[in-house]
C-alpha positions as CSV (number, residue, x, y, z in Angstrom):
1,M,95.2,129.4,113.2
2,K,96.4,127.0,110.4
3,A,96.0,123.3,111.3
4,K,99.1,121.2,111.2
5,P,99.0,118.1,108.9
6,L,98.7,114.7,110.4
7,L,102.0,113.0,110.1
8,Y,102.7,109.3,110.6
9,Y,106.2,108.2,111.5
10,R,107.8,104.8,111.9
11,T,111.3,104.0,112.8
12,K,113.6,101.9,110.6
13,E,113.3,99.1,113.2
14,E,109.5,99.2,113.1
15,I,109.5,99.1,109.3
16,E,111.9,96.1,109.3
17,A,109.8,94.3,111.9
18,Y,106.7,94.8,109.7
19,R,108.6,93.6,106.6
20,K,109.4,90.3,108.4
21,K,105.8,89.5,109.1
22,P,104.1,86.9,106.9
23,A,101.9,88.2,104.1
24,I,98.8,86.6,105.5
25,E,99.3,88.6,108.8
26,K,99.6,91.8,106.9
27,L,96.5,91.1,104.9
28,R,94.5,90.3,108.0
29,W,95.6,93.6,109.5
30,L,94.6,95.4,106.3
31,E,91.2,93.7,106.3
32,A,90.5,94.7,109.9
33,Q,91.4,98.3,109.1
34,M,89.1,98.4,106.1
35,E,86.2,96.9,108.1
36,F,86.8,99.6,110.8
37,F,86.8,102.4,108.3
38,Y,83.7,101.1,106.6
39,K,81.8,100.9,109.9
40,A,83.0,104.4,110.8
41,M,82.2,105.9,107.4
42,P,79.1,108.1,107.0
43,K,76.1,106.6,105.2
44,K,76.5,108.9,102.2
45,A,80.2,108.0,101.8
46,K,79.3,104.3,101.9
47,E,76.7,104.8,99.2
48,I,79.3,106.5,97.0
49,R,81.9,103.9,97.7
50,D,79.5,101.0,96.9
51,K,78.4,102.7,93.6
52,L,82.1,103.0,92.7
53,K,82.7,99.3,93.4
54,R,79.7,98.4,91.2
55,G,80.9,100.6,88.4
56,E,77.9,102.9,88.7
57,L,79.9,106.1,89.0
């Protein structure tokens, strides 16, 4: 069976509400998401990501 793609939907109202939020709030949310993904990331993926950030790859 072929897997369905993961889709992410937001209503126009939700998008408009997000647009009205201050930039600092959006950046804090983004930072929290990046911290979560980094903590959940496998060790090998972290090593590759860190090498990319340092310009070693």
